[in-house]
MIKE-374005 format. One record per atom (N, C-alpha, C, O): residue in three letters; x, y negated, z negated. Coordinates in pm, whole numbers, padded with zeros to 5 digits, always signed. Layout:
MIKE-374005
ALAXYZ...
end
This chain:
MIKE-374005
MET+13885-10240-05804MET+13974-10325-05864MET+13871-10451-05956MET+13918-10516-06048HIS+13788-10460-05929HIS+13687-10556-05961HIS+13589-10451-06061HIS+13516-10517-06134THR+13576-10326-06076THR+13489-10238-06120THR+13593-10192-06247THR+13535-10162-06352LEU+13736-10185-06248LEU+13816-10178-06337LEU+13862-10298-06395LEU+13936-10277-06491TYR+13845-10414-06368TYR+13859-10570-06432TYR+13723-10516-06550TYR+13734-10502-06672ARG+13606-10496-06469ARG+13478-10528-06564ARG+13515-10406-06714ARG+13517-10442-06832ARG+13534-10296-06675ARG+13568-10214-06769ARG+13668-10280-06883ARG+13663-10266-07006ALA+13719-10322-06837ALA+13843-10353-06913ALA+13825-10504-07010ALA+13881-10540-07113ALA+13719-10570-06925ALA+13632-10715-07004ALA+13555-10651-07104ALA+13556-10687-07222GLY+13470-10534-07049GLY+13378-10449-07195GLY+13437-10397-07283GLY+13385-10414-07393LEU+13556-10320-07281LEU+13642-10285-07396LEU+13699-10370-07449LEU+13738-10323-07556ALA+13751-10544-07433ALA+13769-10599-07498ALA+13665-10669-07588ALA+13691-10745-07682TRP+13562-10639-07551TRP+13441-10706-07625TRP+13421-10607-07758TRP+13381-10638-07870ILE+13458-10498-07715ILE+13386-10416-07820ILE+13543-10316-07903ILE+13533-10221-07981LEU+13671-10376-07852LEU+13750-10318-07922LEU+13752-10383-08056LEU+13796-10297-08132PRO+13724-10495-08126PRO+13702-10552-08261PRO+13631-10443-08323PRO+13685-10384-08417ALA+13520-10409-08282ALA+13423-10347-08362ALA+13490-10205-08383ALA+13489-10143-08489LEU+13556-10161-08251LEU+13613-10017-08301LEU+13715-10012-08378LEU+13753-09908-08432VAL+13780-10143-08393VAL+13889-10128-08463VAL+13853-10140-08667VAL+13906-10097-08769LEU+13705-10242-08622LEU+13670-10203-08784LEU+13597-10086-08844LEU+13574-10057-08962LEU+13569-10034-08745LEU+13485-09901-08758LEU+13589-09812-08795LEU+13579-09760-08906GLY+13700-09781-08717GLY+13813-09680-08733GLY+13873-09713-08893GLY+13895-09617-08967VAL+13895-09838-08933VAL+13965-09887-09075VAL+13889-09861-09166VAL+13939-09832-09275PHE+13724-09862-09149PHE+13680-09889-09284PHE+13569-09760-09280PHE+13516-09718-09383VAL+13543-09706-09153VAL+13479-09556-09177VAL+13573-09486-09193VAL+13630-09468-09300TYR+13613-09418-09047TYR+13680-09319-08977TYR+13786-09295-09068TYR+13798-09180-09111LEU+13878-09399-09112LEU+14012-09353-09178LEU+13996-09343-09367LEU+14092-09309-09437PRO+13868-09379-09423PRO+13850-09372-09544PRO+13818-09180-09536PRO+13854-09099-09622LEU+13754-09153-09430LEU+13685-09022-09434LEU+13813-08926-09422LEU+13820-08818-09481VAL+13906-08974-09345VAL+14029-08857-09350VAL+14123-08911-09487VAL+14209-08833-09528GLN+14112-09000-09533GLN+14190-09017-09659GLN+14140-08915-09799GLN+14204-08846-09879ASN+13984-08948-09781ASN+13896-08892-09873ASN+13929-08719-09878ASN+13935-08652-09981PHE+13945-08679-09764PHE+13966-08517-09708PHE+14121-08483-09785PHE+14146-08386-09857GLY+14184-08560-09757GLY+14308-08567-09815GLY+14312-08575-09960GLY+14365-08486-10028TYR+14252-08690-10014TYR+14272-08689-10190TYR+14183-08507-10270TYR+14197-08453-10379SER+14114-08476-10170SER+14043-08379-10220SER+14136-08254-10225SER+14099-08159-10295THR+14231-08247-10170THR+14313-08142-10171THR+14429-08177-10261THR+14537-08124-10239LEU+14415-08268-10368LEU+14512-08287-10463LEU+14416-08287-10632LEU+14299-08320-10656SER+14514-08242-10713SER+14504-08248-10843SER+14532-08408-10908SER+14641-08424-10962TRP+14430-08532-10902TRP+14490-08667-10924TRP+14463-08697-11009TRP+14350-08663-11043ASP+14548-08785-11112ASP+14504-08906-11242ASP+14511-08971-11216ASP+14624-09012-11242ILE+14435-09062-11148ILE+14439-09228-11075ILE+14526-09302-11189ILE+14627-09366-11159TYR+14469-09287-11350TYR+14523-09385-11422TYR+14676-09360-11439TYR+14746-09455-11406SER+14727-09270-11475SER+14862-09230-11487SER+14925-09224-11341SER+15046-09245-11332GLY+14850-09196-11223GLY+14895-09203-11099GLY+14977-09054-11051GLY+15061-09052-10962SER+14950-08976-11101SER+15035-08820-11108SER+14952-08765-11000SER+14831-08788-11003GLN+14999-08699-10912GLN+14914-08631-10778GLN+14968-08493-10769GLN+15090-08480-10762HIS+14899-08397-10770HIS+15014-08272-10735HIS+14881-08221-10636HIS+14762-08245-10656PHE+14943-08144-10522PHE+14873-08075-10418PHE+14817-07947-10459PHE+14888-07862-10514VAL+14682-07927-10433VAL+14638-07767-10507VAL+14568-07708-10386VAL+14511-07599-10384GLY+14577-07776-10306GLY+14509-07686-10144GLY+14320-07728-10179GLY+14257-07826-10218LEU+14298-07612-10146LEU+14150-07585-10157LEU+14087-07535-10280LEU+13971-07494-10277ASP+14170-07534-10409ASP+14125-07524-10512ASP+14013-07608-10561ASP+13918-07568-10628ASN+14034-07727-10520ASN+13906-07797-10587ASN+13790-07789-10523ASN+13706-07875-10547TYR+13762-07691-10434TYR+13661-07642-10307TYR+13623-07531-10382TYR+13507-07526-10424ARG+13701-07441-10405ARG+13709-07343-10500ARG+13576-07332-10596ARG+13465-07280-10586HIS+13660-07425-10712HIS+13596-07487-10823HIS+13457-07541-10821HIS+13373-07516-10908LEU+13437-07623-10711LEU+13319-07675-10689LEU+13234-07552-10604LEU+13129-07604-10565PHE+13238-07456-10576PHE+13101-07337-10567PHE+13132-07254-10631PHE+13097-07141-10598ASP+13210-07273-10747ASP+13183-07190-10904ASP+13140-07283-10984ASP+13153-07253-11102ASP+13081-07412-10959ASP+13028-07507-11050ASP+12889-07505-11065ASP+12825-07549-10969PRO+12819-07458-11177PRO+12693-07442-11202PRO+12642-07603-11180PRO+12560-07598-11088VAL+12655-07718-11217VAL+12611-07809-11207VAL+12643-07911-11064VAL+12607-08024-11031PHE+12709-07831-11018PHE+12734-07893-10856PHE+12563-07815-10807PHE+12469-07878-10757TRP+12566-07663-10842TRP+12429-07612-10726TRP+12293-07691-10820TRP+12188-07720-10763THR+12313-07715-10960THR+12205-07794-10980THR+12189-07924-10902THR+12080-07954-10853SER+12276-07985-10891SER+12273-08104-10793SER+12242-08092-10686SER+12147-08145-10628PHE+12322-08017-10648PHE+12247-07956-10489PHE+12102-07944-10457PHE+12041-07998-10365THR+12050-07851-10565THR+11893-07820-10570THR+11833-07956-10563THR+11752-08006-10484ASN+11900-08006-10677ASN+11796-08144-10705ASN+11800-08251-10583ASN+11708-08332-10575ASN+11883-08251-10508ASN+11897-08324-10374ASN+11808-08266-10305ASN+11713-08335-10268LEU+11811-08134-10272LEU+11710-08061-10158LEU+11587-08107-10235LEU+11503-08157-10161SER+11556-08105-10361SER+11380-08110-10376SER+11395-08258-10350SER+11289-08321-10347TYR+11494-08318-10332TYR+11446-08462-10373TYR+11409-08505-10207TYR+11314-08577-10177ALA+11509-08444-10104ALA+11445-08465-10018ALA+11361-08397-09926ALA+11344-08443-09813LEU+11296-08270-09970LEU+11156-08254-09905LEU+11051-08330-09998LEU+10950-08371-09940LEU+11061-08353-10123LEU+10948-08431-10123LEU+10916-08592-10066LEU+10808-08648-10048SER+11053-08641-10046SER+11055-08775-09931SER+11026-08745-09852SER+10922-08804-09822VAL+11069-08646-09748VAL+10979-08587-09636VAL+10818-08580-09658VAL+10753-08649-09579ILE+10752-08512-09748ILE+10657-08493-09760ILE+10553-08656-09779ILE+10444-08686-09731PHE+10630-08719-09853PHE+10558-08832-09914PHE+10586-08957-09810PHE+10500-09029-09760GLN+10759-08965-09787GLN+10757-09099-09699GLN+10771-09109-09536GLN+10797-09204-09462VAL+10742-08962-09512VAL+10738-08977-09373VAL+10601-08921-09324VAL+10546-08973-09227PHE+10546-08817-09390PHE+10408-08826-09299PHE+10274-08829-09402PHE+10155-08826-09372GLY+10345-08838-09547GLY+10236-08957-09621GLY+10205-09064-09541GLY+10093-09098-09503ALA+10349-09134-09510ALA+10339-09265-09482ALA+10304-09256-09367ALA+10302-09378-09347LEU+10275-09215-09274LEU+10253-09214-09099LEU+10071-09219-09157LEU+09990-09308-09130LEU+10053-09125-09220LEU+09896-09062-09230LEU+09830-09228-09333LEU+09708-09232-09347LEU+09879-09298-09369LEU+09839-09399-09461LEU+09812-09516-09344LEU+09714-09581-09312ALA+09972-09507-09291ALA+09947-09646-09196ALA+09857-09607-09073ALA+09853-09700-08993ALA+09778-09487-09029ALA+09716-09463-08931ALA+09597-09529-08997ALA+09520-09605-08940LEU+09589-09484-09148LEU+09438-09502-09177LEU+09419-09657-09178LEU+09316-09701-09128VAL+09526-09759-09238VAL+09483-09892-09250VAL+09490-09965-09122VAL+09407-10055-09105GLU+09587-09937-09019GLU+09568-09948-08864GLU+09430-09948-08812GLU+09392-10041-08742SER+09341-09835-08847SER+09213-09765-08800SER+09090-09908-08872SER+08974-09922-08834ILE+09143-09973-08952ILE+09067-10067-08991ILE+09030-10190-08943ILE+09116-10277-08953ARG+08893-10229-08877ARG+08912-10372-08766ARG+08909-10477-08850ARG+08901-10581-08785SER+08910-10492-08948SER+08938-10631-08977SER+09070-10639-09021SER+09128-10572-09106THR+09121-10760-08930THR+09256-10786-08935THR+09265-10831-09069THR+09374-10801-09118ARG+09191-10893-09147ARG+09211-10961-09271ARG+09264-10876-09368ARG+09371-10899-09425TRP+09176-10753-09394TRP+09240-10636-09468TRP+09305-10554-09428TRP+09342-10468-09508GLN+09346-10547-09290GLN+09465-10501-09269GLN+09588-10567-09325GLN+09663-10505-09399ARG+09612-10709-09285ARG+09722-10769-09380ARG+09686-10735-09519ARG+09774-10658-09555ALA+09617-10750-09599ALA+09598-10789-09700ALA+09685-10625-09794ALA+09759-10626-09892LEU+09632-10496-09704LEU+09665-10393-09749LEU+09787-10340-09714LEU+09837-10240-09765ARG+09856-10439-09585ARG+10012-10407-09567ARG+10103-10475-09701ARG+10211-10433-09744THR+10030-10583-09747THR+10135-10662-09824THR+10103-10541-09964THR+10184-10469-10020VAL+10014-10550-09979VAL+09984-10440-10113VAL+10043-10316-10106VAL+10024-10241-10202TYR+10108-10280-10020TYR+10150-10155-10034TYR+10297-10159-10003TYR+10362-10071-10059PHE+10361-10241-09929PHE+10496-10309-09952PHE+10541-10392-10065PHE+10663-10384-10077ILE+10501-10449-10130ILE+10542-10486-10258ILE+10626-10392-10312ILE+10738-10437-10334PRO+10606-10250-10349PRO+10696-10198-10442PRO+10816-10197-10337PRO+10923-10201-10399SER+10831-10193-10214SER+10942-10176-10170SER+11047-10318-10160SER+11152-10319-10096ALA+10995-10431-10236ALA+11070-10562-10200ALA+11162-10564-10347ALA+11267-10624-10366ILE+11093-10484-10435ILE+11155-10458-10571ILE+11268-10350-10576ILE+11273-10233-10538SER+11378-10457-10654SER+11550-10362-10621SER+11507-10209-10734SER+11454-10190-10844LEU+11575-10122-10617LEU+11577-10004-10703LEU+11615-09995-10848LEU+11580-09903-10922THR+11686-10091-10881THR+11761-10090-11043THR+11649-10106-11104THR+11604-10014-11171VAL+11575-10237-11091VAL+11486-10302-11152VAL+11372-10187-11164VAL+11333-10146-11273ALA+11316-10136-11023ALA+11216-10034-11048ALA+11276-09907-11129ALA+11230-09869-11237GLY+11344-09871-11088GLY+11408-09787-11261GLY+11379-09819-11398GLY+11333-09749-11488LEU+11421-09948-11395LEU+11422-09968-11534LEU+11276-09999-11575LEU+11247-09974-11692LEU+11158-10061-11476LEU+11061-10049-11507LEU+10944-09918-11555LEU+10846-09909-11630PHE+11018-09836-11466PHE+10977-09684-11470PHE+11030-09623-11603PHE+10978-09529-11663TYR+11130-09683-11636TYR+11232-09601-11763TYR+11117-09614-11896TYR+11085-09523-11974PHE+11065-09769-11894PHE+10963-09803-11956PHE+10837-09764-11940PHE+10762-09797-12031ILE+10792-09707-11856ILE+10622-09648-11842ILE+10665-09487-11867ILE+10575-09415-11912TYR+10769-09437-11846TYR+10790-09306-11922TYR+10830-09285-12036TYR+10871-09175-12069GLU+10824-09389-12118GLU+10877-09415-12256GLU+10762-09301-12346GLU+10639-09302-12330PRO+10833-09213-12433PRO+10698-09140-12457PRO+10623-09174-12572PRO+10514-09118-12583ASN+10671-09286-12697ASN+10586-09355-12762ASN+10497-09455-12738ASN+10387-09469-12791LEU+10576-09560-12616LEU+10522-09697-12625LEU+10493-09703-12472LEU+10464-09813-12426GLY+10498-09599-12391GLY+10503-09585-12268GLY+10362-09608-12197GLY+10263-09552-12245LEU+10349-09687-12086LEU+10214-09686-12038LEU+10141-09543-11979LEU+10019-09531-11971LEU+10234-09442-11941LEU+10185-09334-11887LEU+10140-09252-11973LEU+10041-09190-11935ASN+10187-09224-12103ASN+10141-09167-12212ASN+10016-09219-12295ASN+09949-09142-12364HIS+09988-09366-12282HIS+09881-09413-12332HIS+09749-09398-12235HIS+09637-09407-12284ALA+09769-09376-12098ALA+09685-09360-12055ALA+09642-09232-12052ALA+09527-09193-12071LEU+09732-09173-12029LEU+09641-09001-12034LEU+09605-08994-12165LEU+09519-08908-12187ASP+09646-09060-12269ASP+09577-09054-12398ASP+09434-09070-12384ASP+09358-08980-12418ALA+09394-09179-12336ALA+09338-09262-12319ALA+09191-09217-12222ALA+09076-09253-12246ALA+09229-09145-12131ALA+09172-09032-12068ALA+09133-08924-12158ALA+09037-08858-12118GLY+09179-08893-12258GLY+09162-08788-12299GLY+09222-08641-12230GLY+09179-08525-12227LEU+09327-08700-12185LEU+09411-08600-12147LEU+09551-08598-12222LEU+09650-08574-12154GLY+09565-08621-12353GLY+09683-08619-12424GLY+09770-08484-12432GLY+09885-08483-12477ARG+09708-08378-12388ARG+09785-08234-12394ARG+09900-08244-12289ARG+10005-08181-12273PHE+09825-08370-12211PHE+09969-08341-12073PHE+10066-08442-12082PHE+10148-08467-11993GLU+10054-08514-12212GLU+10180-08614-12268GLU+10344-08539-12284GLU+10372-08428-12330HIS+10414-08621-12241HIS+10557-08588-12229HIS+10661-08666-12284HIS+10647-08787-12272SER+10760-08626-12338SER+10861-08724-12254SER+10932-08662-12175SER+11007-08565-12174TRP+10861-08796-12059TRP+10914-08726-11945TRP+11054-08752-11895TRP+11057-08686-11791LEU+11159-08804-11909LEU+11274-08828-11901LEU+11374-08748-11980LEU+11490-08716-11954GLY+11273-08716-12115GLY+11387-08641-12199GLY+11354-08499-12219GLY+11395-08453-12325GLU+11272-08397-12117GLU+11250-08278-12090GLU+11291-08244-11963GLU+11249-08276-11852GLU+11401-08155-12010GLU+11462-08098-11861GLU+11389-08036-11761GLU+11447-08006-11657ASN+11232-08006-11778ASN+11165-07970-11689ASN+11072-08071-11602ASN+11029-08048-11490THR+11053-08186-11678THR+10999-08313-11631THR+11074-08414-11590THR+11008-08507-11545ALA+11206-08430-11590ALA+11290-08544-11565ALA+11325-08607-11421ALA+11325-08721-11374MET+11357-08464-11367MET+11366-08483-11246MET+11283-08488-11139MET+11329-08509-11027THR+11146-08469-11160THR+11044-08483-11112THR+10973-08662-11168THR+10896-08744-11118ALA+11008-08656-11224ALA+11008-08807-11293ALA+11051-08926-11182ALA+10982-09009-11123VAL+11198-08897-11180VAL+11283-08961-11152VAL+11238-08987-10985VAL+11246-09097-10932ILE+11192-08865-10917ILE+11150-08881-10784ILE+11018-08928-10785ILE+10993-08986-10680ALA+10939-08926-10853ALA+10820-08996-10854ALA+10834-09149-10830ALA+10770-09206-10742MET+10926-09217-10916MET+10982-09333-10871MET+11031-09373-10741MET+10989-09464-10669SER+11121-09297-10722SER+11164-09298-10596SER+11092-09370-10489SER+11103-09478-10431GLN+10990-09236-10482GLN+10871-09209-10363GLN+10784-09339-10371GLN+10732-09381-10268TRP+10762-09415-10507TRP+10633-09534-10540TRP+10759-09610-10470TRP+10727-09667-10366GLN+10870-09620-10500GLN+10971-09786-10439GLN+10972-09769-10334GLN+10959-09880-10283GLY+10986-09645-10208GLY+11038-09656-10118GLY+10902-09610-09970GLY+10904-09605-09847PHE+10815-09588-10065PHE+10674-09555-09964PHE+10611-09648-09866PHE+10559-09611-09761GLY+10620-09778-09911GLY+10581-09902-09873GLY+10660-09929-09740GLY+10604-09952-09633TYR+10776-09924-09756TYR+10893-09930-09631TYR+10845-09879-09510TYR+10808-09944-09413SER+10849-09715-09525SER+10840-09637-09444SER+10680-09674-09393SER+10673-09698-09273THR+10558-09681-09467THR+10449-09726-09425THR+10429-09799-09315THR+10358-09788-09215LEU+10503-09871-09352LEU+10527-10038-09264LEU+10609-10025-09158LEU+10610-10128-09090LEU+10696-09919-09106LEU+10769-09925-08987LEU+10667-09830-08911LEU+10643-09853-08792PHE+10600-09714-08983PHE+10486-09630-08901PHE+10341-09708-08874PHE+10256-09652-08805ALA+10318-09827-08926ALA+10261-09925-08865ALA+10271-09976-08748ALA+10181-09975-08664VAL+10386-10024-08734VAL+10459-10112-08670VAL+10456-10016-08510VAL+10414-10057-08402ALA+10503-09907-08535ALA+10500-09757-08427ALA+10345-09729-08383ALA+10338-09693-08265ILE+10256-09736-08431ILE+10087-09697-08429ILE+10112-09867-08345ILE+10113-09855-08222GLN+10129-09996-08389GLN+10061-10064-08291GLN+10107-10126-08176GLN+10065-10228-08121ARG+10244-10018-08132ARG+10275-10025-08006ARG+10191-09932-07904ARG+10203-09933-07781ILE+10133-09878-07954ILE+10015-09774-07872ILE+09907-09850-07824ILE+09826-09918-07886PRO+09920-09830-07712PRO+09783-09914-07614PRO+09644-09909-07664PRO+09598-09798-07693SER+09581-10002-07677SER+09440-09961-07813SER+09363-09951-07701SER+09248-09929-07739GLU+09370-09959-07529GLU+09261-09874-07449GLU+09277-09736-07468GLU+09168-09687-07439LEU+09374-09624-07510LEU+09390-09530-07521LEU+09310-09461-07634LEU+09268-09345-07637TYR+09300-09555-07721TYR+09200-09527-07836TYR+09037-09572-07793TYR+08946-09513-07852GLU+09013-09645-07720GLU+08897-09708-07710GLU+08832-09583-07613GLU+08711-09561-07604ALA+08934-09511-07546ALA+08901-09456-07411ALA+08877-09281-07487ALA+08831-09191-07417ALA+08908-09261-07599ALA+08889-09182-07659ALA+08784-09153-07754ALA+08735-09043-07779ALA+08755-09266-07802ALA+08634-09308-07879ALA+08477-09305-07775ALA+08366-09271-07814ILE+08509-09341-07664ILE+08432-09326-07542ILE+08384-09182-07539ILE+08271-09135-07545ASP+08475-09138-07532ASP+08459-08948-07446ASP+08441-08891-07586ASP+08473-08772-07588GLY+08401-08934-07699GLY+08331-08899-07862GLY+08454-08802-07940GLY+08431-08725-08032VAL+08566-08822-07889VAL+08684-08770-08024VAL+08685-08849-08122VAL+08689-08971-08108GLY+08681-08799-08219GLY+08662-08833-08375GLY+08829-08868-08444GLY+08933-08811-08411PRO+08817-08955-08522PRO+08951-09003-08578PRO+09029-08895-08578PRO+09125-08888-08501VAL+08999-08790-08670VAL+09108-08667-08673VAL+09142-08644-08566VAL+09258-08678-08542ARG+09079-08592-08473ARG+09118-08564-08342ARG+09222-08702-08284ARG+09332-08688-08230ARG+09182-08776-08300ARG+09277-08921-08233ARG+09427-08927-08304ARG+09521-08987-08252PHE+09434-08855-08432PHE+09552-08848-08516PHE+09636-08779-08462PHE+09749-08807-08421PHE+09561-08655-08463PHE+09658-08517-08425PHE+09715-08530-08275PHE+09827-08505-08231ARG+09595-08580-08210ARG+09609-08524-08019ARG+09707-08694-07950ARG+09786-08703-07856MET+09655-08802-08044MET+09683-08921-07992MET+09828-08986-08075MET+09934-08990-08013THR+09821-09039-08227THR+09876-09079-08290THR+09986-08972-08341THR+10086-09025-08389LEU+09986-08891-08339LEU+10107-08848-08415LEU+10217-08822-08272LEU+10334-08859-08272PRO+10148-08747-08148PRO+10257-08744-08043PRO+10312-08885-08023PRO+10433-08910-08019LEU+10226-08967-08011LEU+10295-09114-07967LEU+10410-09209-08066LEU+10474-09311-08043VAL+10401-09116-08186VAL+10513-09195-08295VAL+10597-09096-08322VAL+10651-09102-08433ARG+10630-08989-08239ARG+10733-08879-08265ARG+10862-08920-08259ARG+10943-08840-08307GLU+10912-09039-08207GLU+11055-09079-08207GLU+11071-09151-08309GLU+11183-09135-08357MET+10983-09252-08382MET+10962-09310-08528MET+10966-09175-08649MET+11012-09190-08762THR+10922-09079-08610THR+10913-08972-08687THR+11020-08874-08750THR+11056-08826-08858ALA+11058-08873-08565ALA+11203-08797-08624ALA+11324-08906-08686ALA+11401-08881-08779LEU+11319-09015-08617LEU+11400-09090-08712LEU+11409-09147-08841LEU+11507-09208-08884MET+11277-09121-08917MET+11247-09130-09023MET+11273-09046-09126MET+11293-09066-09246THR+11265-08913-09034THR+11276-08790-09094THR+11419-08791-09126THR+11461-08772-09241MET+11515-08821-08998MET+11641-08803-09029MET+11720-08920-09141MET+11819-08902-09212VAL+11653-09015-09127VAL+11681-09142-09226VAL+11693-09094-09402VAL+11776-09114-09492THR+11562-09023-09389THR+11485-09006-09506THR+11563-08892-09622THR+11582-08895-09743VAL+11596-08784-09499VAL+11653-08657-09567VAL+11843-08719-09584VAL+11913-08696-09683SER+11886-08794-09463SER+12001-08807-09520SER+12046-08884-09639SER+12152-08867-09699GLY+11940-08981-09670GLY+11940-09097-09809GLY+11883-08965-09929GLY+11925-08992-10042ALA+11827-08879-09926ALA+11826-08820-10014ALA+11921-08769-10101ALA+11924-08758-10223PHE+12030-08730-09976PHE+12147-08666-09997PHE+12254-08760-10067PHE+12362-08716-10107GLN+12220-08879-10077GLN+12306-08988-10108GLN+12243-09076-10221GLN+12283-09190-10242VAL+12149-09021-10289VAL+12083-09046-10412VAL+12176-09093-10521VAL+12272-09021-10544PHE+12156-09237-10611PHE+12261-09226-10681PHE+12172-09324-10747PHE+12105-09262-10830ASN+12134-09482-10745ASN+12104-09585-10830ASN+12016-09524-10931ASN+12040-09526-11052GLU+11898-09463-10869GLU+11756-09456-10977GLU+11784-09346-11062GLU+11718-09326-11164VAL+11876-09274-11026VAL+11913-09115-11132VAL+12042-09206-11269VAL+12051-09176-11388MET+12096-09278-11219MET+12217-09322-11281MET+12127-09465-11389MET+12196-09501-11485VAL+12011-09526-11376VAL+11973-09635-11450VAL+11834-09525-11525VAL+11744-09572-11594MET+11843-09432-11503MET+11682-09378-11554MET+11728-09286-11680MET+11698-09300-11799THR+11820-09176-11611THR+11872-09071-11669THR+12011-09031-11700THR+12039-08950-11787SER+12129-09113-11597SER+12259-09088-11604SER+12257-08913-11571SER+12363-08851-11561GLY+12187-08879-11563GLY+12206-08756-11515GLY+12171-08650-11623GLY+12187-08528-11614GLY+12131-08708-11707GLY+12074-08603-11848GLY+11934-08553-11829GLY+11901-08560-11711PRO+11840-08504-11911PRO+11918-08433-12037PRO+11990-08336-11994PRO+11944-08302-11886ASP+12115-08249-12031ASP+12208-08169-12019ASP+12191-08147-11869ASP+12126-08051-11826ASN+12243-08224-11799ASN+12285-08257-11651ASN+12150-08204-11535ASN+12160-08193-11413SER+12035-08180-11615SER+11953-08133-11564SER+11864-08264-11408SER+11770-08250-11330THR+11954-08362-11433THR+11871-08455-11333THR+12021-08536-11272THR+12036-08658-11258GLN+12125-08423-11242GLN+12246-08470-11203GLN+12220-08428-11026GLN+12180-08319-10984VAL+12253-08536-10952VAL+12226-08514-10790VAL+12419-08510-10792VAL+12501-08507-10884LEU+12432-08510-10627LEU+12555-08482-10570LEU+12649-08635-10591LEU+12763-08629-10637GLY+12607-08727-10563GLY+12640-08850-10598GLY+12690-08901-10754GLY+12792-08963-10783THR+12566-08846-10855THR+12610-08907-10980THR+12713-08795-11027THR+12794-08830-11113TRP+12720-08665-10982TRP+12823-08601-11021TRP+12972-08581-10964TRP+13071-08517-10997LEU+12930-08684-10846LEU+13076-08719-10790LEU+13136-08834-10891LEU+13254-08823-10924TYR+13072-08926-10932TYR+13095-09078-11029TYR+13173-09010-11142TYR+13290-09030-11175ARG+13061-08904-11210ARG+13085-08842-11329ARG+13236-08770-11350ARG+13294-08761-11458ASN+13286-08720-11216ASN+13403-08661-11264ASN+13530-08727-11234ASN+13637-08703-11290GLY+13502-08835-11113GLY+13607-08948-11076GLY+13614-09039-11175GLY+13730-09071-11199PHE+13511-09107-11259PHE+13572-09174-11354PHE+13531-09208-11486PHE+13549-09304-11562VAL+13460-09085-11491VAL+13457-09063-11672VAL+13535-08926-11670VAL+13606-08917-11770ARG+13545-08813-11583ARG+13667-08721-11630ARG+13775-08747-11539ARG+13849-08649-11530ASN+13814-08853-11462ASN+13939-08882-11401ASN+13992-08748-11353ASN+14097-08686-11367ASP+13879-08728-11291ASP+13929-08600-11183ASP+13882-08634-11026ASP+13782-08590-10968PHE+13973-08715-10979PHE+13938-08786-10835PHE+13955-08700-10767PHE+13862-08704-10686GLY+14045-08585-10735GLY+14038-08434-10659GLY+13940-08393-10648GLY+13891-08358-10540TYR+13881-08387-10766TYR+13771-08300-10758TYR+13627-08388-10714TYR+13527-08335-10665ALA+13640-08512-10739ALA+13540-08592-10716ALA+13560-08611-10547ALA+13458-08600-10480ALA+13674-08637-10485ALA+13662-08618-10362ALA+13611-08518-10269ALA+13574-08528-10152ALA+13621-08388-10376ALA+13568-08248-10254ALA+13404-08289-10252ALA+13335-08253-10156ILE+13349-08361-10358ILE+13217-08323-10361ILE+13178-08452-10249ILE+13069-08452-10193GLY+13270-08550-10227GLY+13234-08659-10157GLY+13215-08578-10012GLY+13113-08580-09943THR+13345-08501-09983THR+13333-08440-09881THR+13250-08354-09803THR+13229-08352-09681VAL+13193-08264-09925VAL+13056-08201-09938VAL+12919-08246-09888VAL+12835-08183-09824ILE+12917-08391-09939ILE+12797-08476-09905ILE+12794-08540-09760ILE+12689-08544-09696PHE+12933-08598-09703PHE+12948-08625-09584PHE+12923-08513-09504PHE+12857-08542-09405VAL+12956-08390-09515VAL+12955-08300-09428VAL+12786-08228-09412VAL+12737-08167-09317ILE+12725-08263-09542ILE+12561-08216-09521ILE+12509-08342-09457ILE+12414-08340-09380THR+12568-08444-09488THR+12442-08575-09378THR+12488-08569-09253THR+12417-08610-09161LEU+12588-08528-09235LEU+12644-08513-09077LEU+12575-08414-08997LEU+12539-08432-08881ALA+12557-08306-09064ALA+12489-08179-08981ALA+12295-08218-09001ALA+12198-08183-08932ILE+12304-08295-09116ILE+12162-08284-09059ILE+12143-08443-08956ILE+12039-08468-08895ALA+12219-08498-08955ALA+12229-08613-08870ALA+12225-08543-08676ALA+12146-08569-08585MET+12337-08459-08680MET+12348-08385-08603MET+12263-08317-08500MET+12266-08329-08378ALA+12170-08228-08590ALA+12083-08152-08572ALA+11940-08236-08557ALA+11841-08182-08509GLN+11939-08346-08593GLN+11777-08407-08578GLN+11802-08467-08452GLN+11708-08483-08375LEU+11937-08507-08416LEU+11957-08594-08256LEU+11972-08470-08187LEU+11960-08495-08067TRP+11989-08362-08203TRP+11979-08238-08100TRP+11860-08205-08087TRP+11832-08186-07969ILE+11764-08187-08167ILE+11608-08163-08198ILE+11577-08289-08089ILE+11547-08265-07972THR+11589-08420-08140THR+11497-08505-08080THR+11538-08509-07882THR+11455-08514-07791ARG+11699-08503-07870ARG+11711-08507-07724ARG+11663-08374-07658ARG+11605-08373-07549ARG+11685-08284-07716ARG+11566-08198-07695ARG+11441-08175-07639ARG+11415-08130-07528ARG+11344-08222-07753ARG+11210-08254-07705ARG+11202-08372-07620ARG+11099-08382-07554ARG+11294-08468-07610ARG+11296-08593-07465ARG+11275-08487-07334ARG+11176-08491-07261VAL+11396-08385-07316VAL+11374-08342-07231VAL+11233-08256-07171VAL+11183-08256-07058GLU+11191-08178-07307GLU+11085-08066-07265GLU+10957-08148-07238GLU+10876-08108-07154TRP+10937-08262-07307TRP+10810-08394-07292TRP+10804-08477-07125TRP+10723-08567-07103
end
């Protein structure tokens, strides 16, 4: 009886959170799938059931595949820079013996993360400006004028330029999280390894990398999931142009829903984004749980 009472009391405490989660997370997900089966003009209010036609159109839509490819590129480069690059930088900074220099460097690399994505996008918009922008002027001053581009105006450079801005803005935050994870490793382990003659490179691969695997797995999952939810930086810098070359799933959803007034098709894109991010999260959790058992 006492056990039953404790379980009921525990359920009473978490029930408000479950209700809020159901109303504001799970119910909208179900509704979104329902909307994706409609041809829906939100301004006139007309709705027609079309079944899976929106999904058939989606897989025949070349801009959807361009958007999906851009999100994949975004995810790959984000993992390289914001996970493995950030881990390497954190390890280098934490290996410095001077506490003063460590604090100064942490502040320097974290500053970009304190800037709003919208502000950072506008900043880089002017840096990439072909005539007055800082980047082309710097290339010209260095005698590399042949590499000058209209960075956001050319299809072959626009997406790379947007991704570069995003990596600059988010790199410091990832590095700080890895620095915290490295600080939790007992210093005695590094001291013992140094006494045994283990060099810094071997210490990184044999000690640091395995001991921060939980943070690495978490950051990989968060980074990849975030890459498929990109919106602000693309909208601020290119709005999906030129010629839809920088469209991502989020901006293509927005354009179809709020510009073309095709909310059924936009809901179908939203469902695809949800399925992709859910699959990534489930795969990452499965891999992490399996590794815990093996280790």
